[in-house]
C-alpha positions in Angstrom: 0.0 0.0 0.0 1.0 3.6 -0.5 1.9 5.5 2.7 -1.0 7.0 4.7 -1.7 10.6 4.2 -3.6 13.1 6.3 -6.8 14.6 5.0 -8.9 16.7 7.3 -7.1 15.4 10.3 -7.7 11.7 9.5 -5.3 9.2 8.0 -6.4 8.1 4.5 -4.8 5.2 2.7 -3.9 5.9 -0.9 -4.9 3.4 -3.6 -2.7 0.3 -3.9 0.4 0.7 -6.0 0.2 -1.2 -9.3 2.3 -4.3 -9.5 5.7 -4.2 -11.1 4.4 -6.3 -14.0 1.7 -3.7 -14.6 4.3 -0.9 -14.3 6.7 -2.7 -16.7 3.9 -3.1 -19.2 3.2 0.6 -19.1 6.9 1.4 -19.5 7.1 -0.8 -22.6 4.0 0.8 -24.1 5.0 4.4 -23.4 8.6 3.7 -24.6 7.3 2.5 -27.9 5.1 5.5 -28.3 7.9 7.9 -27.4 10.2 6.2 -29.9 7.7 7.0 -32.6 6.9 10.5 -31.4 9.0 12.2 -28.7 7.1 13.8 -25.8 8.7 15.5 -22.8 5.6 14.7 -20.7 5.9 11.0 -21.6 9.6 11.0 -20.8 9.0 12.5 -17.4 6.2 9.9 -16.8 8.6 7.1 -17.8 11.2 8.3 -15.4 8.7 8.2 -12.5 7.5 4.8 -13.5 11.0 3.5 -13.5 11.4 4.9 -10.0 8.3 3.1 -8.9 9.6 -0.2 -10.3 12.9 0.3 -8.6 11.1 0.8 -5.3 9.1 -2.4 -5.9 12.2 -4.4 -6.7 14.1 -3.2 -3.6 11.0 -4.0 -1.4 10.7 -7.5 -2.8 14.4 -8.4 -2.8 15.6 -11.1 -0.4 18.6 -13.5 -0.8 21.6 -12.2 -2.8 22.4 -14.0 -6.0 25.9 -15.0 -7.0 28.1 -12.7 -9.1 29.1 -14.0 -12.6 31.8 -16.7 -12.4 35.1 -15.0 -13.4 36.5 -16.2 -16.8 40.2 -15.8 -15.8 41.5 -17.9 -18.7 39.7 -15.7 -21.2 41.0 -12.4 -19.8 43.9 -11.1 -21.9 47.2 -10.2 -20.2 48.9 -6.9 -20.8 51.4 -4.5 -19.4 49.3 -1.9 -17.6 45.6 -2.4 -18.3 44.1 -4.9 -20.8 41.5 -3.7 -23.2 38.5 -5.5 -24.8 36.3 -4.6 -27.7 32.7 -4.2 -26.9 31.7 -7.2 -28.9 34.0 -9.4 -26.8 32.8 -8.4 -23.4 30.9 -10.9 -21.3 29.8 -10.8 -17.6 32.4 -13.5 -16.8 35.2 -11.5 -18.4 34.0 -8.3 -16.6 34.1 -10.1 -13.3 37.5 -11.5 -14.0 38.9 -8.1 -14.9 37.6 -6.4 -11.8 38.9 -9.2 -9.5 42.4 -9.1 -11.1 42.9 -5.5 -12.3 40.2 -3.6 -10.3 38.5 -2.6 -13.6 37.9 -3.4 -17.2 38.5 -1.1 -20.1 36.1 -1.6 -23.0 36.7 0.2 -26.3 33.7 1.3 -28.4 31.0 0.3 -25.9 28.7 2.8 -27.7 29.2 4.3 -31.1 31.3 7.5 -31.5 28.4 9.3 -33.1 26.1 8.5 -30.2 28.7 9.6 -27.6 29.3 12.9 -29.3 25.6 13.6 -29.7 25.0 12.9 -26.0 27.9 15.2 -25.1 26.1 18.0 -27.0 23.0 17.2 -25.1 24.8 17.5 -21.8 26.0 21.0 -22.9 22.3 21.9 -23.5 21.2 20.5 -20.2 23.9 22.7 -18.4 22.6 25.7 -20.3 19.0 25.0 -19.3 19.9 24.4 -15.7 21.6 27.8 -15.6 18.4 29.3 -17.1 16.4 27.6 -14.3 18.9 28.8 -11.6 18.6 32.4 -12.9 14.8 32.3 -12.5 13.9 31.5 -16.2 12.0 28.7 -17.7 14.2 25.9 -19.1 13.4 24.2 -22.4 11.0 21.3 -21.9 12.7 18.1 -20.7 16.2 19.4 -20.4 16.1 20.3 -16.7 13.3 19.4 -14.4 14.3 18.6 -10.8 13.2 15.1 -10.0 10.7 14.5 -7.1 11.0 11.0 -5.7 8.3 9.2 -3.8 7.8 9.9 -0.1 10.5 8.2 2.0 13.1 8.8 -0.7 13.8 12.5 -0.1 17.5 12.5 0.5 18.7 13.8 -2.8 22.3 14.7 -3.1 22.9 18.5 -2.8 22.4 19.8 -6.3 24.7 22.7 -5.7 27.5 20.2 -4.9 26.8 18.3 -8.1 26.9 21.6 -10.0 30.2 22.7 -8.5 31.7 19.3 -9.4 30.8 19.8 -13.1 27.7 17.6 -13.2 23.9 17.4 -13.6 21.9 14.5 -12.2 20.5 12.4 -15.0 17.1 12.2 -13.2 16.9 16.0 -13.4 16.7 15.7 -17.2 13.8 13.4 -18.3 14.8 14.0 -22.0 18.4 12.9 -21.4 17.4 10.1 -19.1 15.3 8.6 -21.9 18.1 9.0 -24.5 20.7 7.5 -22.0 18.6 4.5 -21.3 17.9 4.0 -25.1 21.7 4.2 -25.7 22.3 1.7 -22.9 19.7 -0.6 -24.5 21.3 -0.5 -27.9 24.7 -1.3 -26.4 23.4 -4.2 -24.4 24.5 -2.7 -21.1 21.4 -3.8 -19.2 22.1 -7.5 -20.1 25.8 -7.2 -19.3 25.0 -5.6 -15.9 22.4 -8.2 -15.1 24.7 -11.1 -16.0 27.5 -9.6 -13.8 25.3 -8.9 -10.7 23.1 -12.0 -11.1 20.0 -9.7 -10.9 18.5 -6.8 -12.8 20.5 -3.6 -12.3 19.1 -0.4 -10.8 20.7 3.0 -11.0 20.3 5.6 -8.3 19.0 9.2 -8.5 22.1 10.5 -6.6 24.9 8.5 -8.3 24.1 8.7 -12.0 25.6 11.9 -13.2 26.1 13.7 -16.6 29.5 15.2 -16.5 31.2 18.2 -18.1 34.6 18.3 -16.2 36.6 21.4 -16.8 40.4 21.1 -16.7 40.7 23.2 -13.5 38.5 20.8 -11.5 41.0 18.9 -9.2 40.9 15.2 -8.6 40.5 13.5 -5.2 41.6 9.9 -4.7 38.7 7.8 -3.4 36.9 4.5 -3.3 33.1 4.9 -3.5 32.6 2.0 -1.1 33.8 4.3 1.7 30.4 6.0 1.7 28.0 3.4 0.0 27.9 0.8 2.7 27.2 -2.9 2.0 26.2 -3.0 -1.7 26.3 -5.1 -4.8 27.6 -2.5 -7.3 29.0 -2.0 -10.8 30.1 1.3 -12.1 29.9 2.3 -15.8 32.1 5.3 -16.6 31.4 6.1 -20.2 33.5 8.7 -22.0 31.7 11.0 -24.4 34.8 12.8 -25.6 38.5 12.2 -26.0 40.1 12.5 -22.6 43.2 11.7 -20.7 45.4 14.1 -22.7 43.4 17.0 -24.2 40.7 16.9 -21.5 40.5 15.5 -17.9 40.4 11.7 -17.8 40.8 9.3 -14.9 43.9 8.5 -12.8 43.5 4.9 -11.8 45.2 2.1 -9.9 44.8 -1.0 -12.1 45.0 -3.4 -9.2 42.4 -5.2 -7.1 42.0 -3.9 -3.6 40.0 -5.9 -1.1 39.9 -3.3 1.5 39.2 0.4 2.0 42.3 2.6 2.1 42.5 5.1 5.1 41.1 8.5 4.4 41.7 12.0 5.7 45.5 11.7 6.1 48.2 14.1 5.0 46.6 16.6 2.5 43.3 14.7 2.2 40.7 16.8 4.0 37.5 15.4 2.7 35.8 12.6 4.7 36.1 10.2 1.7 39.5 11.5 0.3 42.6 9.4 0.1 46.0 11.2 0.1 48.5 10.8 -2.7 50.9 9.1 -0.3 48.2 6.5 0.7 47.3 6.0 -2.9 50.9 5.3 -3.8 51.3 3.0 -0.8 48.2 1.0 -2.0 49.7 0.8 -5.5 52.9 -0.8 -4.4 54.8 -1.8 -7.5 51.7 -1.4 -9.7 52.0 1.9 -11.7 49.2 4.4 -11.4 48.1 5.2 -15.0 45.9 7.7 -16.9 44.4 5.9 -19.9 43.4 7.7 -23.1 39.7 7.4 -23.8 37.9 8.1 -27.1 34.2 8.9 -27.4 32.3 5.7 -26.6 35.0 4.0 -24.6 34.1 2.8 -21.1 35.6 1.7 -17.8 33.8 -0.7 -15.5 34.7 -1.1 -11.8 33.2 -1.7 -8.4 33.0 0.2 -5.1 36.6 -0.8 -4.0 38.3 0.7 -7.1 40.8 3.5 -6.3 40.6 6.4 -8.8 40.4 10.1 -9.2 39.7 12.7 -11.9 42.9 13.1 -13.9 43.0 16.8 -14.6 45.5 19.4 -15.6 44.7 23.1 -15.9 46.8 23.3 -19.1 44.4 20.9 -20.9 42.5 22.8 -23.6 39.1 21.1 -23.4 36.4 19.9 -20.9 35.6 16.2 -20.7 32.1 14.8 -21.2 31.1 11.5 -19.5 28.3 9.6 -17.9 29.0 8.2 -14.5 26.4 5.5 -13.7 26.4 3.2 -10.7 24.3 0.1 -11.0 23.2 -1.8 -7.9 21.5 -5.1 -7.3 18.1 -4.7 -5.6 19.2 -7.3 -3.0 21.8 -4.9 -1.6 20.6 -1.5 -2.7 22.1 1.5 -0.7 20.1 4.3 0.8 19.6 6.0 -2.5 16.7 6.6 -4.9 16.2 3.5 -7.1 15.5 3.8 -10.8 15.1 0.9 -13.2 17.1 0.9 -16.4 
């Protein structure tokens, strides 16, 4: 049942929430309609329906399934970080890469054209958010602050997201629809489900559309330091060339099975790891800054040690989608959204 609400001083029960099967059927119907004729109202409705399904899945979840069995024999060896083409990636190889190297680099996960188009859309979303913040009316669908269901009110500070060069995907129904369509074409949902052993959900707070300017500094961290006990997989999807002409990622291509100490030396943030601690964790494994082209992706989990790899001398900003997928059986205290 929906939560009780007060009406005239008395508690009144709202109508029973539709089943997930009913919600999924409506999502399928509205998606097909929107593919034929785009509607910002339909896209906002779809986003809310996906949120309702996410709630239903987390409420119904019980025992945790197994992760994919790692295909260690099929994982290529390399000096530094091995790469796979999108057509060759399997959940088993993905699991093997994360357990051995902390991550897996996938080239051409989405097409270059789709990545560059989405980067342009992120630029537009930033412009429309600025119009909103200045008191104007943003163009339909590009920026509409998402309102979750009661009990899911702890949205990340939008000012903090903005300062970090991002906009929440759920705050753009138009881009959320295009992102999910892009994920569908690339087979990402199936890859995530195979890896987690259950359907993946994203969160309202941790799926971010990024435009990282070169002057934004990096901070070494492991997302598991503030997520709690989760079943997680991150997709970091580059939408522009980065790592040389624009900020990329500094990464430790090594599996860590523990959380590195935070707030030592120069690291002042609660989740931040100092350079000295990052180098200590690296040991003899070199820290690297890979070069990504539009459409390339890096997969990793909550124990992966990384930071934004930026340099003020870089001439361009970097565009990317940062999307954390979680299994419903161990979903964190975030806002669930089905993909």
